KOLTI-500924 format. One record per residue (C-alpha): residue number from 1; x, y, z; residue in one letter. Coordinates in Angstrom, 1 decimal. Layout:
// residues N
<atom><num>NUM</num><u>X</u><v>Y</v><w>Z</w><residuo>a</residuo></atom>
...
// end
This chain:
// residues 60
<atom><num>1</num><u>-104.9</u><v>58.1</v><w>90.9</w><residuo>x</residuo></atom>
<atom><num>2</num><u>-102.8</u><v>57.8</v><w>94.0</w><residuo>x</residuo></atom>
<atom><num>3</num><u>-102.4</u><v>54.5</v><w>95.8</w><residuo>x</residuo></atom>
<atom><num>4</num><u>-104.1</u><v>54.2</v><w>99.1</w><residuo>x</residuo></atom>
<atom><num>5</num><u>-101.9</u><v>53.6</v><w>102.1</w><residuo>x</residuo></atom>
<atom><num>6</num><u>-102.9</u><v>50.8</v><w>104.5</w><residuo>x</residuo></atom>
<atom><num>7</num><u>-104.0</u><v>51.5</v><w>108.0</w><residuo>x</residuo></atom>
<atom><num>8</num><u>-102.0</u><v>50.0</v><w>110.8</w><residuo>x</residuo></atom>
<atom><num>9</num><u>-104.6</u><v>47.3</v><w>111.3</w><residuo>x</residuo></atom>
<atom><num>10</num><u>-104.5</u><v>46.4</v><w>107.6</w><residuo>x</residuo></atom>
<atom><num>11</num><u>-100.7</u><v>46.2</v><w>107.7</w><residuo>x</residuo></atom>
<atom><num>12</num><u>-100.9</u><v>43.9</v><w>110.8</w><residuo>x</residuo></atom>
<atom><num>13</num><u>-103.4</u><v>41.7</v><w>109.0</w><residuo>x</residuo></atom>
<atom><num>14</num><u>-101.1</u><v>41.5</v><w>105.9</w><residuo>x</residuo></atom>
<atom><num>15</num><u>-98.2</u><v>40.5</v><w>108.2</w><residuo>x</residuo></atom>
<atom><num>16</num><u>-100.3</u><v>37.8</v><w>109.8</w><residuo>x</residuo></atom>
<atom><num>17</num><u>-101.5</u><v>36.5</v><w>106.5</w><residuo>x</residuo></atom>
<atom><num>18</num><u>-97.9</u><v>36.4</v><w>105.1</w><residuo>x</residuo></atom>
<atom><num>19</num><u>-96.6</u><v>34.6</v><w>108.1</w><residuo>x</residuo></atom>
<atom><num>20</num><u>-99.4</u><v>32.0</v><w>108.0</w><residuo>x</residuo></atom>
<atom><num>21</num><u>-98.8</u><v>31.3</v><w>104.3</w><residuo>x</residuo></atom>
<atom><num>22</num><u>-95.1</u><v>31.0</v><w>104.6</w><residuo>x</residuo></atom>
<atom><num>23</num><u>-94.8</u><v>29.2</v><w>108.0</w><residuo>x</residuo></atom>
<atom><num>24</num><u>-94.7</u><v>25.4</v><w>107.7</w><residuo>x</residuo></atom>
<atom><num>25</num><u>-96.1</u><v>25.1</v><w>111.3</w><residuo>x</residuo></atom>
<atom><num>26</num><u>-99.2</u><v>27.1</v><w>110.4</w><residuo>x</residuo></atom>
<atom><num>27</num><u>-100.2</u><v>25.0</v><w>107.4</w><residuo>x</residuo></atom>
<atom><num>28</num><u>-103.1</u><v>22.5</v><w>107.8</w><residuo>x</residuo></atom>
<atom><num>29</num><u>-102.6</u><v>19.1</v><w>106.3</w><residuo>x</residuo></atom>
<atom><num>30</num><u>-105.5</u><v>19.0</v><w>103.8</w><residuo>x</residuo></atom>
<atom><num>31</num><u>-105.2</u><v>15.2</v><w>103.5</w><residuo>x</residuo></atom>
<atom><num>32</num><u>-106.0</u><v>15.0</v><w>107.3</w><residuo>x</residuo></atom>
<atom><num>33</num><u>-108.5</u><v>17.7</v><w>108.0</w><residuo>x</residuo></atom>
<atom><num>34</num><u>-109.6</u><v>16.2</v><w>111.3</w><residuo>x</residuo></atom>
<atom><num>35</num><u>-106.2</u><v>16.7</v><w>112.9</w><residuo>x</residuo></atom>
<atom><num>36</num><u>-105.9</u><v>19.4</v><w>115.5</w><residuo>x</residuo></atom>
<atom><num>37</num><u>-105.0</u><v>22.8</v><w>114.1</w><residuo>x</residuo></atom>
<atom><num>38</num><u>-101.3</u><v>23.4</v><w>114.9</w><residuo>x</residuo></atom>
<atom><num>39</num><u>-100.4</u><v>26.2</v><w>117.4</w><residuo>x</residuo></atom>
<atom><num>40</num><u>-97.9</u><v>28.8</v><w>116.3</w><residuo>x</residuo></atom>
<atom><num>41</num><u>-96.8</u><v>31.3</v><w>119.0</w><residuo>x</residuo></atom>
<atom><num>42</num><u>-95.7</u><v>33.8</v><w>116.3</w><residuo>x</residuo></atom>
<atom><num>43</num><u>-99.1</u><v>33.6</v><w>114.5</w><residuo>x</residuo></atom>
<atom><num>44</num><u>-100.9</u><v>34.0</v><w>117.9</w><residuo>x</residuo></atom>
<atom><num>45</num><u>-98.8</u><v>37.1</v><w>118.7</w><residuo>x</residuo></atom>
<atom><num>46</num><u>-99.5</u><v>38.6</v><w>115.2</w><residuo>x</residuo></atom>
<atom><num>47</num><u>-103.2</u><v>37.9</v><w>115.6</w><residuo>x</residuo></atom>
<atom><num>48</num><u>-103.3</u><v>39.6</v><w>119.0</w><residuo>x</residuo></atom>
<atom><num>49</num><u>-101.5</u><v>42.6</v><w>117.6</w><residuo>x</residuo></atom>
<atom><num>50</num><u>-103.8</u><v>42.9</v><w>114.6</w><residuo>x</residuo></atom>
<atom><num>51</num><u>-106.9</u><v>42.5</v><w>116.8</w><residuo>x</residuo></atom>
<atom><num>52</num><u>-105.8</u><v>45.3</v><w>119.2</w><residuo>x</residuo></atom>
<atom><num>53</num><u>-105.2</u><v>47.7</v><w>116.2</w><residuo>x</residuo></atom>
<atom><num>54</num><u>-108.4</u><v>46.7</v><w>114.5</w><residuo>x</residuo></atom>
<atom><num>55</num><u>-110.5</u><v>47.4</v><w>117.7</w><residuo>x</residuo></atom>
<atom><num>56</num><u>-108.9</u><v>50.8</v><w>118.0</w><residuo>x</residuo></atom>
<atom><num>57</num><u>-109.7</u><v>51.6</v><w>114.4</w><residuo>x</residuo></atom>
<atom><num>58</num><u>-113.3</u><v>50.4</v><w>114.7</w><residuo>x</residuo></atom>
<atom><num>59</num><u>-114.0</u><v>52.5</v><w>117.8</w><residuo>x</residuo></atom>
<atom><num>60</num><u>-112.9</u><v>55.8</v><w>116.2</w><residuo>x</residuo></atom>
// end
């Protein structure tokens, strides 16, 4: 069995997930769930990049 390679959109999603898990600015304080969700420019850029790639893959 050969391992499956990730599509560009899947790689972008993994990068977004890794960033959000490791970035202290992206973490939501579970003790205060009503607080506003923090904004992270890096996470927003990674999300936009993933979304563009995902839409291209879906439209094939």
